[in-house]
C-alpha positions, 0 to 999 in steps of 0.5 A, a space after each residue: 450198574 451190576 456189582 458182585 461182592 465176594 460171591 461163593 457157591 458150592 455144589 455138594 463137594 464141588 466149589 464153583 465160586 470161591 471169591 468173585 467180585 467186580 463192578 460193571 458200570 453203565 455205558 460200558 461192556 464188562 467181559 467175564 473171561 475164563 476157561 470152561 469150568 471157571 465159574 462164569 455161568 454160576 456167577 451169571 446165574 446168581 446175577 440173574 437171580 436164578 441161583 442163590 449164592 452161599 455167601 457174598 452179594 450181587 446188586 443191580 442198580 444198587 438193589 440186592 439180587 435175590 431169587 425172590 426179588 421179581 421186581 428186579 427183573 424189570 431192570 435186567 435183560 438176559 440173553 442165555 447161552 441157548 437163546 431160549 426162543 419159542 420155536 413156533 413163534 415168529 421173531 416179532 411174536 417172541 419179542 412181544 410175548 416177553 414184553 407182555 411178561 414184563 408187564 407191558 400193555 399189548 400196544 406198548 409191547 407191539 410198538 417196542 417190538 417194531 423198534 427192536 426189529 429195526 434196531 436189530 435189522 430183523 425186518 426180513 425175518 421178523 414174521 418167520 417162525 424162529 425154528 427155521 432160523 440160523 444161529 445168528 438170527 436166533 441170537 439177534 432175536 434173543 437179544 430183542 427179547 432181552 431188550 423188550 422191556 427196555 432194561 438198563 442192564 444186560 447179561 449176555 452168556 457167550 452170545 457169539 458161540 456158534 456164530 460165523 464171522 459176519 454174524 459175530 461182526 454184526 453182533 459186535 456192532 449192535 452191542 457197541 450201539 447199546 453201550 453208546 445208549 448207556 446200557 450196562 452190559 456184562 458179556 461172558 465168554 471164553 473167546 479171548 479175541 472177542 473179549 479183547 475187541 469188544 470189552 472196555 473192562 475184563 474180569 478174568 475168572 479161574 478156579 472160581 475166583 477173580 485173578 485179574 481185572 482191567 482193560 485188555 491192554 492193561 492186562 496184557 501190559 501187566 503180564 508183559 505178554 505179546 498178545 492177549 492170549 498169552 496174557 490170559 495163560 499167564 494170568 490163569 495158568 491155563 495152557 490150552 485151546 480156549 478159543 
C-alpha cells in the first residue's frame, strides 16, 4: 500500500507540488496522470525516498517514508524513467546484482533471477549485455531488477515511454499479472490511452495538485466527455497533445 498525504514541494521560486494526496491499495494499479510539469516525477521521488517533501507525508505499508529510512526500500521496487541498467552486465547479472544490494544471499539472488527471467520472458536475452538491448528489452530487464527482492510495492515512472506497440502490449500483460499476484503498483504516465487501458484507479495531477481521482470510466462520466482524452482536458484545463 502506498499513500501520499498533502505533499508539497518548492524548488527556489518554483512550486512543484501544492497538495498531492492519494491512496494506492494492494492488488491494484493506480495511475498518476498529468501533463509534463504537473508534478508527477516530484511526487514519485518523494515516494521513493530520494527527495524530502517540504510538508505533508508519504507512507509505504503504513510506515513513514524518509530519505533516512533505508529499510523501507526492502518493500519497494522502483522502475525509473531511464531504466538505470548497468550496460556492461547481462540482464541476469543486473537482476542478481540488485538482489544482492537488497541483502539477498548469492544463492537466493541467482534463484530469484531465474524466476524473473521466466516470468518476464527474458530467456533469449538473459545472458546478453544490456547495452545491446532494445528499449522494450531494457524496460523488461529493469522491471526484473525492481522485482529482484520481491517487494510488495512497485513504482513505475513512465515505463511505456519509447516502446513500440508489441512491447507496450507485453508490458501491459506483465503488469496485469503482477497485480493479480497482489502487488501495489503506482504507474506514472502522460499517455492517456495507456492509463485508461491499464489502471484500476487514476489520480489526475495538474499544476502541482490532485484535481480528480477515480476509475477511468468514473472520470469520463463526471465530465460528460465522450472519451478519456476529452475528460483529461476538461479536468486539467490542458488542451494540447499529451499522447
